Residue, then its C-alpha position, 0 to 999 in steps of 0.5 A: m235125709s232128715g229124721d222127719v223125712k225118714l219117719f214119713f217114709k216109714s209111716l208110708l210103708n207101715s200104713y200098708s203092713q199094719i193092716f196085718f199087724s206088721d212093720s215088715r218093710i218087705f211085706s209092706i212093699l208087697l202089699l203096696l204092689v198088690s194094692f196097685a193091681d187095680i191102678y186107680a184103687g192103688i192111687f187113691g189108697l196111696i193118696a189117703v195114706l199121704v194125706t193122713n200121715l202128712l196131717g198127723f205130722a202137721m197137727g203135732f200128733d205123736k210122730k212115733t204113732v204116725a210112723k208106725g202106720l197106726y193112723g194111716f192104715n185105716s185111711l188106706l182101707v178107706g181109699l182102696g174101698l172107695g177107689i174100687y167102687f167109684q170112677p176116678g176124677p177130681v171129685m173123687i180126689l176131693i172125697i178121698i182127701l175129706a174121708s182121710v181127714l175124717t178117718l184120722f180124727v176118728s182114729v185119734t178120738l178112739q185112741g183116747v176113748i178106748g185106749k185108756y182101757g189098754l185096747p186097740y181101735l183096730s179098723i173101727p175108724f175105717i168102718i166108720g169112715a167108709w160107711i159115712v162116705t158111702l152113704a153120703t156119696r149116694e147123693f153125689t151125682s157127679l160121682g160115677i160107679s166104676e165099670r172096671g172089671i166088667f169088660t175084663f178082656n177088653e181091658l186086658y187086651t188094651l194093656g197087653g194085647s192077646t198075650m195078656v188075654q191068653l195069660y189070664d185064661w191060663w191062670n184062671g184055668i188052674e184048678f184050686a180046691r174050693a176052700l183054698k180058692i176062697y182063702f186066697i180071695s179072702l186074703g186079697a179082699i183085705l186090700f179090696q183085690y178080689n182075685i186069687l193071685a193077690g191072695i197068693i202074693i199076700s200069703i207069701g208076704l205073710l209067711l215071710h213076715s211071720r210063720i205063726s201069723f201064716t199058720l194062724s191065718l189058715l187055722g182061722f179061715f178053715t175053722a170058719y169054713l168047717f163051721y159053715e159046713i157043720t151048721g149047713a150055712d151057705i158057704s157061697d155067701l162067704n165066697y161071693s162077699y169075700i168077708g172071710f178076712n174077718y176070720i183070718l184077722t181074728s185068728i192072727a190078732i187073738g192067736g199071736f199078736f195081742i196074746i202071747p202065742s200058745w196052745r191056749s191062744y190057738l184053742w181060743v181061736v178055734l172057739l171064737v172064730p165060730l162066734v165071728a162067723i155067727l156075727t158075720i152072718s147076722l150082721s150081714s142080714v142087718f146091714i144089707v137093709f141099708s146096702l152097706p157091707v159089713y166089712a171087718l165089723p165082726f172081727n173088731i167086735v170079737v177081738l175087742l170083747f175078748l181083750y176087754v174081758l181078759k182085763f177083769r181077771l183077778t190074777p194075770s195068767v202066764d198061760l194066756a198072757e197079754v203082750i206087754i211090749q209089742q214087737n210086731t211079730p208073734e215070734k218076737n213077742l213069744y220069745s221075749f215073753k218066755n225069757d222076760i217072764v223068768r227074768f222080770r216077772h212082769g207086774l211083781t214088785s221087787i222084794k229084797l231080804p230084810f237084813f244086811g249080811t248073810w243069814e240062814v233060813s231056819q224055817a221056810h214055807n210049809g215049816e215044821h213048827t209054825h208055818k202051816g195052813e193060812w200062814k205057810h208062806a213065811w220065812d224065819f231067819i237066823i245067823s249061824d257060824k261056821n259050826s252051824s251054831q246060832y249062838r256063842n257061849d251056852g246060848d242062855n242069854l239073848i245077847d249070845y245069839y248072833c242075830y239078836n239086836k241086828p238091824v232089820i231093813a225095809p225089803a222094798d219102798g213103801i208106807i208103814e201101815n201097822v206097828t206094835d213096839s211094846i212087847p218085851d223079849n222072851i227069856i230063852g226057851q220061853a214063848n209068848i203065845r198070847e201076843n203071838w207075833g210080838n213086835t211087828i211092822v207091816i209095810k204097804h208096797g202096793d195094792y194088795l201087797y204088804s210085808s210083815l216083819s215080826h219078833l222085833v226088839p221092843d222100842s227098837i222100831t224107828i218109824k211110825e205109822g204113815e211114814k214112807v220108807r225106802e228099800g234098805d232103810i233100817i227100821a228096827r232090830c231083830g229080837n225075841s218077842g211074841r211066839s219066839p223061843y229064841p231070837h229070829l226074824h219072821f218075814q212074810l208077804q200078805t195082801t192085807p195090812y193087819i198083823g197076823s194076816r194070812t200069808l201070800e206066796y210071793p218070791i224074793s226078787y234076787y239073793i245070793q246063796k252061799n255054799k261051802e266054796t261057791f255062790d249062786l244067784h237066785n232070781f224070783s225064788f223062794p229060799v228053802k231051809e238051811e240056805k245061807i243067803s244074803n242080798i247082793e253085796v255090791n262092789d264099787l268097781l262094778v257099780n261105777a262101771f255100770n252106772l249108766i246114767p242119762g247123759k253119759s257117753l262112752i267112746f271105744n276104739v274098735t277093731y272088728n274083724n280087722k276093720q278099725f273104727i271109733e264107736e260112740w254111745g250115749v245113754f238116754t231115756d225115752e218118754y216112758n223113762n226107759a233107759f237105753i244105750k244108743c250107738l251114735r254111729c249106726g243108731s242101734v239101741a239097747y234097753f236096760e234096767n239097773d237098780g244098783n244091784m243088778l244090771m239087766f238088758r231087756h231089749y235090743e233094736g238095730r244092726k248086729d254088726n257093731l260093738l253095742y250088740w256084743f256089749y248087750m250080749s256079753l253083759y246081758k245080766v250082771q249082779q254087781g257084787y264080786y263073788h269069785k268064780m260065781e256063774v250067773k246064767d240066763d237065756y236070750p230070746l231066740n231071735l236075738f242070737f239065732r240066724k233067721w233061717v235056723l229059726i224057720l222051723q222053730d217058728f212054726v212049732a214055737p207056741f207048742v214046743m221049743i227045740l232051740r235054746s240060746s243061753y248066756t253065762i257070765q263068770y266073775y273071773s278075777i279081781d286084783s284085790e278083795i280089800s281095795p280092788g283096782s281091776i276086775e275081769l268078767r268072762s261070758s259066753a253066748t251059746n246056741r243049741v239044737g236039743r243038746k247039741k251046741i251049734r254056735e258059741i261066742n266068748s267075751a272078756i270084759g275088763i273093768d278098772v276104776k274108770g269103768v269098762k276098760s276093754i271088751n274082747i269078743t271071740g268066735k268062729r267068724i268074729k273077733i272084736k277088740a275094743e278099748c274104752q277111751d277115758q270116760 
């Protein structure tokens, strides 16, 4: 089957599941079947999807957007709504086709109009399309109003005789609590199926797709139900019009799809659903004048308003965070977020240490000498020897100090904003209070992010204001100018371009801490006093092995649990310049970032019974310097390594508490030569725990030589993989 044909069938199914913000194939099939409870409505809904998606492909719209069902689901709703209301016939087919074209055009237009603000168009195209066509059809005398459902027993008898009638009587005889009955009918009403059975089937599909979405659907609906009871509003209006789906969709959208699920997102659901109820009641009284249903308009208004106002926050919140990379289930969004917020700190510019080699923190944040008040978030750096002395001889001269005249480098790419370079160095023990900061460079790295490096050697600054610098460029030398009784480098981050600006609490992206016999890697951390730290000093073998540039291919001879095959990978980038490795055998992809210092995998899609998956797991996070016996640790997203059935209970409580943990450790195990290495072995482990109890562990050994990754060996209770890389 060609790629376009696969995408088309994918677009067909996703057009159904996208109604519930899902891309689950099982859920989409259930929804497709439910839509055919009224066979003509199902047929017209399917026609609408086919027309929309075929037209989307034919007109050259983004194939991935079409395949996700983002255009088709609105047309599906239009087709179902019109199919329920009108009698089938040739004229009806024509109307459905035209309505589908209109809905597609509205979807694409809204994608451009509100999409530039980072907002979804939700089901607004459906509402506009359905209203326009409904108003127009009042003049179409050749269209007949459907009488299906009026003579229910006659229709059932025609389909299945007395047995079908008896089954219908038995089903309707089952007692449901009133609120639960309205909940199920409201779920079914999303697909214009106004019966309990449709709602039950949809709720089962929703539960299979996402435990968080399922619980949010209950929270949203019953919050609204309680609001009706408290205010004395007539709940029968909700019962007869079946617009309770507004509360269900609002709850899922805000509680877990567009917002990372948390107790705060759940609280916002409880606060906003009553507002949806007020809008539902008020808008219904307005639109009844025009004999138009309110449909999902209240849901659209409240969700879009909420998402829009969040964008005006001055500081994005970790506690109420918007989803950055949408994975179409609240669980995956949540598990990835909890992991990525520590690993990548979305939105933060990578800031490195402004020097070569190992230096010591002589004064950190909230220092005992000068780092106080508005200037408390700063560091002073020196170089010390094994005896903890920062100078040789008696330390009476500037050149006695190990850090004096050492290169100072740019901590990140940027533009030089401010330079002072003519203040003389002080005699040891004295300080220039009048010209407090001494020779200083201020670099702009982004909006409201500047770095400032002070106390530099006079006339050592190699750049001018307005010049661009790259991370690692030598820009000056460490001196003793300004308020500096002994040579050291003052380093701070700030929000304005002026020398002496108030400091900004901002982390160093990653650095190596040298202990007596061991090394530690720190990520997005704040160095503390007396730590001896350095940037990662890269190893050429490791850099070469993980130099995964687009166009590169790797071929492995694999023995996977006694099955032998060849697995070939290619390295590519997508339209957003995200790099990924793709298994050409099975289509699985592993997204990664590599800045030459750190290789960090960030997302995996596809099957888990291949070498690429275990390569991803084994090298999840690798700093590319060799430090013997160093261990680098991290956590995986829970859905990456835990089996689905184990995650079920965790999914229900994930917004509030984590009872499972999936951890990663890699050790720099051996190197054949520190001076001229020819081979390196790394060993890693992936471990699952419930509380403190270990329930699963997979170990890996990765061999690296001058040609790159040489071998990968994976061992676990039920898995054994040996892979040898062919010549690269």
